[in-house]
Every structure is written in C-alpha cells, then in structure tokens.
C-alpha positions in Angstrom: 302.3 76.5 -0.2 304.1 77.1 -3.5 307.3 76.2 -1.8 305.8 72.9 -0.7 304.8 72.5 -4.1 308.3 73.6 -5.5 310.0 70.7 -3.3 307.4 68.2 -4.2 308.3 68.6 -7.6 312.1 68.4 -7.2 312.1 65.8 -4.8 309.8 63.7 -7.2 311.8 64.6 -10.2 314.6 62.9 -8.2 312.7 59.7 -7.0 311.8 59.0 -10.7 315.5 59.6 -12.1 317.3 58.1 -9.6 316.9 54.5 -10.7 318.2 54.7 -14.2 320.5 57.6 -13.3 322.2 55.3 -10.8 322.5 52.5 -13.2 324.0 54.8 -16.2 327.0 55.8 -13.8 327.1 52.1 -12.7 325.8 51.9 -9.1 324.7 48.9 -8.0 321.0 49.0 -6.3 321.8 48.9 -2.8 324.3 51.8 -3.6 321.3 53.8 -5.1 319.0 52.7 -2.1 321.8 54.2 0.5 322.0 57.5 -1.1 318.6 58.2 0.4 319.1 56.5 3.2 322.1 58.7 4.1 320.4 62.0 3.0 317.0 60.7 5.2 318.9 60.0 8.3 320.3 63.8 8.0 316.7 65.1 7.3 315.2 62.8 10.4 318.4 64.1 12.8 317.7 67.8 11.9 314.0 68.2 11.6 313.4 68.2 15.5 316.1 70.9 15.7 314.8 73.4 13.1 311.2 72.7 14.3 312.1 73.8 17.9 314.1 77.2 16.0 311.2 78.1 14.4 309.4 78.4 18.0 312.2 81.0 18.8 313.4 82.5 15.7 309.8 82.9 14.0 308.4 80.4 11.1 309.1 82.8 7.8 313.1 82.8 8.6 313.2 79.1 9.1 311.2 78.1 6.2 313.6 80.3 4.1 316.8 79.2 5.4 315.4 75.2 4.5 314.4 76.4 0.7 317.8 78.2 0.2 319.4 75.1 1.3 317.4 72.9 -0.7 318.1 74.9 -3.8 321.9 74.9 -3.4 322.0 71.6 -2.8 319.8 70.2 -5.5 321.5 72.4 -7.9 324.7 70.5 -6.5 323.6 67.0 -6.8 322.4 67.5 -10.5 326.0 68.9 -11.2 327.6 66.1 -9.5 325.7 63.6 -11.7 326.3 65.5 -14.9 329.9 64.8 -14.2 329.6 60.9 -13.6 327.4 61.0 -17.2 330.2 62.8 -19.0 332.8 60.3 -17.4 334.8 62.9 -15.7 334.0 61.3 -12.3 333.1 57.4 -11.4 333.4 55.4 -9.0 333.9 55.9 -5.2 334.7 59.4 -5.9 331.6 60.2 -7.9 329.1 58.1 -5.3 330.9 59.8 -2.0 330.4 63.2 -3.9 326.8 62.1 -4.6 325.9 61.4 -1.4 327.8 64.3 0.1 325.2 66.7 -2.4 322.0 65.1 -0.5 323.3 65.3 2.8 323.9 68.8 2.3 320.8 69.5 0.8 318.6 67.4 3.7 320.3 68.6 6.2 319.0 72.3 5.3 316.1 71.6 3.2 314.7 69.8 6.4 314.0 73.4 8.0 311.3 74.0 5.7 308.8 71.5 6.1 308.9 72.0 10.0 308.4 75.1 9.9 305.4 75.1 7.5 303.4 72.6 9.5 304.1 74.8 12.6 303.0 77.9 10.5 299.5 76.0 9.4 299.1 75.1 13.2 299.6 78.9 14.0 297.2 80.2 11.4 294.5 77.4 11.9 291.9 76.4 14.9 291.5 73.1 15.9 288.6 72.7 14.2 290.4 73.3 10.8 293.6 71.9 11.7 292.6 68.6 9.6 292.0 70.7 6.4 294.9 72.8 6.9 297.3 70.1 7.1 295.5 68.5 4.3 295.9 71.5 2.0 299.8 71.3 3.1 299.8 67.6 2.2 297.9 68.6 -0.8 300.5 71.1 -2.1 303.2 68.5 -1.8 301.5 65.6 -3.2 300.7 68.4 -6.6 304.1 68.8 -6.7 304.6 65.0 -6.8 301.8 65.0 -9.5 303.4 67.4 -11.8 307.3 66.1 -11.1 307.0 63.0 -12.8 304.7 64.3 -15.7 307.5 66.8 -16.4 310.1 64.2 -16.2 308.3 61.9 -18.8 308.2 64.5 -21.0 311.7 66.3 -20.2 313.5 62.7 -19.9 313.6 62.1 -23.9 315.9 65.6 -23.9 318.1 64.3 -21.3 317.9 62.3 -17.7 319.2 65.4 -16.1 317.3 68.2 -17.7 314.4 67.6 -15.4 316.5 68.2 -12.2 317.7 71.5 -13.5 313.9 72.3 -14.4 313.8 71.3 -10.6 316.3 73.6 -9.2 314.7 76.7 -10.8 311.6 76.4 -9.8 312.6 75.9 -6.0 314.7 79.0 -6.8 311.6 81.1 -7.8 309.7 79.8 -4.6 312.7 81.3 -2.6 312.6 84.5 -3.9 308.5 84.4 -3.4 309.0 83.6 0.1 311.9 86.3 0.6 309.1 89.0 -0.5 305.8 88.0 0.3 305.8 85.7 2.9 304.5 87.1 6.5 305.2 85.6 9.7 302.2 84.6 11.9 301.5 86.9 14.6 301.7 84.3 17.3 304.8 83.4 16.3 306.6 86.5 17.7 305.1 85.7 21.2 306.9 81.9 21.4 310.5 83.6 20.6 312.1 82.6 23.7 310.6 79.2 24.2 313.2 76.0 24.6 310.9 73.3 24.1 312.4 70.0 23.5 309.7 67.3 23.4 310.1 63.7 24.0 309.8 60.9 21.4 307.6 58.7 23.8 305.3 61.1 25.3 301.7 59.2 25.3 299.7 62.3 23.6 301.8 62.0 20.1 303.6 59.0 19.9 300.8 56.6 18.2 301.0 59.3 15.8 304.7 59.2 15.1 305.0 55.6 15.3 302.1 55.2 12.5 304.0 57.7 10.2 307.4 55.9 10.7 306.0 52.8 9.7 303.8 53.8 7.1 307.1 55.1 5.3 309.2 52.4 6.0 307.2 50.1 3.9 306.4 52.9 1.4 310.3 53.5 0.9 311.1 49.7 0.6 308.3 49.8 -2.4 309.1 53.2 -3.9 312.9 52.5 -3.9 312.7 49.5 -6.0 309.9 50.2 -8.0 312.0 51.7 -10.7 314.2 48.5 -10.8 311.1 46.4 -10.7 309.5 48.1 -13.6 312.7 48.0 -15.7 313.5 44.5 -14.7 310.1 43.0 -15.4 309.0 45.0 -18.5 312.8 44.8 -20.0 313.2 48.7 -20.5 316.1 51.1 -20.7 316.7 54.4 -18.7 314.3 56.4 -20.4 311.9 53.9 -20.9 311.8 53.3 -17.4 311.8 56.9 -16.1 308.6 57.8 -18.7 306.8 54.2 -17.1 308.1 55.2 -13.6 306.7 59.1 -14.3 303.2 57.7 -14.9 303.1 55.8 -12.3 304.0 58.4 -9.7 301.7 60.8 -11.1 298.9 58.6 -10.9 299.9 57.7 -7.1 300.0 61.4 -6.7 297.1 62.1 -8.0 294.7 59.8 -5.8 297.0 61.1 -3.1 295.8 64.5 -4.0 292.3 63.4 -4.0 292.7 61.9 -0.8 294.2 64.8 1.2 292.3 67.6 -0.7 288.7 65.7 -0.8 288.8 63.3 2.1 290.6 65.0 4.5 290.2 68.8 3.7 286.3 68.7 2.5 284.9 66.0 4.3 287.4 66.9 7.2 287.2 63.1 8.6 288.6 62.9 11.6 292.4 61.7 12.2 292.1 58.3 13.4 289.3 57.3 10.7 291.8 58.5 7.9 294.2 56.1 9.4 292.2 53.5 10.2 291.0 53.5 6.5 294.2 54.5 4.9 296.5 51.6 6.6 294.5 48.6 5.3 294.5 50.4 1.6 298.4 50.2 1.6 298.9 46.6 2.8 296.3 45.9 -0.4 298.3 47.7 -2.7 301.4 46.4 -2.0 299.9 42.7 -2.5 298.5 44.0 -5.9 301.9 45.3 -7.2 303.1 42.0 -7.2 300.2 40.9 -9.7 300.7 43.2 -12.4 301.1 41.8 -15.7 301.5 44.9 -17.8 302.7 48.9 -16.9 298.8 49.6 -17.5 298.2 47.4 -14.6 301.0 48.4 -12.4 300.0 51.8 -12.7 296.4 51.3 -11.6 297.8 49.8 -8.6 300.1 52.5 -8.0 297.2 54.7 -7.5 295.7 52.9 -5.3 298.7 52.7 -2.8 298.6 56.9 -3.7 295.4 56.9 -2.2 296.4 54.9 1.0 299.4 57.1 1.6 297.5 60.1 0.8 294.8 59.1 3.9 297.6 58.2 6.4 299.8 61.4 5.8 297.5 64.3 6.9 295.7 61.6 9.5 299.4 61.4 11.5 300.1 65.2 11.1 297.2 66.3 12.1 296.6 64.0 14.7 300.0 64.9 16.7 299.4 68.8 15.8 295.8 68.2 18.3 297.6 66.6 20.7 299.7 69.2 22.0 299.4 73.1 22.9 300.1 76.2 21.0 303.4 76.4 22.3 304.5 73.1 21.3 303.6 73.1 17.6 306.9 73.9 16.4 308.5 71.2 18.4 305.7 68.4 17.3 306.0 69.5 13.8 309.8 68.9 13.7 309.1 65.2 15.0 306.1 65.0 12.6 308.2 66.1 9.6 311.3 63.6 11.0 309.0 60.6 10.4 308.7 60.2 6.5 312.3 60.8 6.8 313.0 58.2 9.5 311.1 55.8 7.4 313.2 56.4 4.4 316.6 55.7 6.3 316.2 51.9 6.3 313.6 51.2 4.0 315.5 52.0 0.6 318.5 49.5 2.4 316.1 47.0 3.4 314.4 47.3 0.3 317.4 47.3 -2.5 319.0 44.6 -0.2 315.7 42.2 -0.7 315.5 43.2 -4.3 319.0 41.8 -5.1 317.9 38.5 -3.3 314.4 37.9 -5.1 312.4 41.0 -6.8 309.2 40.6 -4.8 310.6 40.7 -1.4 310.5 44.1 -0.7 306.9 44.4 -1.8 305.9 41.1 0.4 307.7 42.4 3.5 306.0 46.3 3.1 302.7 43.9 3.2 303.5 42.1 6.3 304.7 45.1 7.9 301.0 46.8 7.5 299.0 43.9 9.2 300.2 44.6 12.7 300.1 48.4 12.2 296.2 47.8 10.9 295.4 46.3 14.3 297.1 48.8 16.1 295.8 51.6 14.5 292.3 49.9 15.0 293.1 49.4 18.9 294.3 53.2 19.3 291.1 54.4 17.7 289.1 52.3 19.8 290.7 53.7 23.0 290.5 56.8 21.7 286.6 56.9 21.1 286.3 55.0 25.0 
C-alpha cells in the first residue's frame, strides 16, 4: 500500500508541475501533452507483459522492479528539467531527453501496479475483492491528495523541489518493499503459467472499455486544466502550481471518500459504482466551464474526483471478479493499462483542442461520457438479468 501511495505522490506532483514547468522552458501546450502521451503509450504496452510475468515470477519481484524503475526514472526526469531551467539545455535536445526519461520510467514503473492488483486478488476472497481493490485505489488517491498539497507549499521554494521530495519517498518505499513485503503463498503455485488473455474477451471487455473511455475523457481535462487555470485567472507559474495543487488535492480527497467509504465500507457492487460514477463525471466536465473563480473551479474539481473515485474500483474489481485465480496477473496487467491507454490519446486531443478554444477539451469529455453512461446502464441491466 505504501508503494502505491509513494507513486501516487510522485505522479500527482508531476501532473501538477508539468504545465508551468513546460512553459518555463518554452514548450508549447501540445508538446506538454505529447510528453504524457508517449509515456502513457509505453505504460500501456508494457503493463500486460509485467502482469503475466508476475504470474510466473511472483508478485514481490515484479513490484520491486517497478519501484526501482520508477525511482530512477523520476530522478532522471527532474535532473533533465533542472538543466532546462538553468539554460544548459533547450529546444529539441531538452524535449527529447524529457520524453526519454518519462518513457523509461513508465516502461519499468508499469510493473508495480499490475503486480500490486494481482497481489490484492491473491489475498482477498471474492466477497472482499471490491473492498480490497478500493483500498489499493484509496492508497493511490491518498498519494494524489498529499502530492498536490506538498506541491503547493514547496513550489514557493522552487518548481523542482517537490519532484526531488517525491523521488526520496519512492526510494524509501523501495527499500521497505525489499525488506518487509512477503510473497503471497498462491503465487508460487502459478509460477509456470503463460496465460495471455485476449483483449476482447467478453468476460471482462466491458470493464476494460469503461476504464479506457473514462480515462480518455479525464486525461483531456486533467492535462489542460493547468493551462486553463493560468490563462483564465491570469496567474504566473508558481500561482498556477498552487491553485492547481489545491484543486487536485480536493479532487483526490473526494475520490478517496468514494473509494474508502462507498466502495470499501459500503461494498457497493462494481456495476453500481460505475452506474453512478459515470454520470457524475459527465456533469463535472460541464461544471468546469462555468467556474467564475478559483474557489468555484476547485469545488467542481471535487465533483470530478468523486465520480472518478467511484468508477475506478468499479472496473478494476469487476474485471478481477470476472476471471479465475490463475488469470489474475494477466487481467491485472490489462486493467492497469486502461488509464495509461486513455492518457495516450487524451493529452494530444486535449492540448490540440485547447489551442483552438479553451473550452473544447471539457465539451468533448462531456460528450464522450454521454454514450458511456447509456452503455454502463445497459451492461448493468443485462448482468442483473
């Protein structure tokens, strides 16, 4: 749980700082979007591979490998940006090094969430699965609360200071993993499995589709919200980081509530979580367009976080429950790839649309949620029948 918390802190810090950092070194909006898209593509392609490897090698080695890769890649990413801020690198060489650092980090980091989800599946019964996945998601979300909160404070010292703090936390987590984490007993029984699940398998494809489309829409909004805040309220880089950090913290707090209470305590069924969560997301994208102040925009980001916190454990636990014990690593790899797959195209579309009109990313996200709301309702109805 602490390893998931650590990566949640580091990733939320990066998302909070990337827009102002990009502008500080002269990157255009669409270039910033491409940084996330390239690393998300690497994450998407490697997650299923690491999920299958966790079935063969065991959960702990794969989680540990992912954390080592994340720590090294995050440190390299911060160092490259420091060269850019000091004027030692600029233009295309700086841009290519930034992308390379993120792609390297994502390719190795993807091992950790895939194996972590499988670890939860190994150590929970079917009745406990939703709550177990919700606790895992809540740990990630708690990191998303602490990351922006820390950013808002540390950004006054320097834009890169939060990134170095995130690297330090990840390093501590990696050391604790190596010393403390125990391999689940069932993993040793599956060390010879070579399952490669089909993406379109009807048992879990609806959950994969919901996860992908949810994060496609979310990535269009989240990767432009920093520019939206800066341009709409005329802020400098540090002011943008502080406002965005507060908004992300509120969004993550509401997401944490949904995962810890609605999914964890109340143990709502995965389909019910998605049935309520997707319409809330749709409404939140519309609300963002009507924010007349920073305070109002932060409240609307909280509504967005609530919806996302309901959908995430819904499609994660639903896919896990749809397969057998010997397929948990493989399906966890596919599920872990869903958010990253959404972030492959979303930032490009979002930043490209933003350059045309500042409202277009949020309008498109809202429109995308309309058919998904109907699809989830139909899917839930067929499952009940």
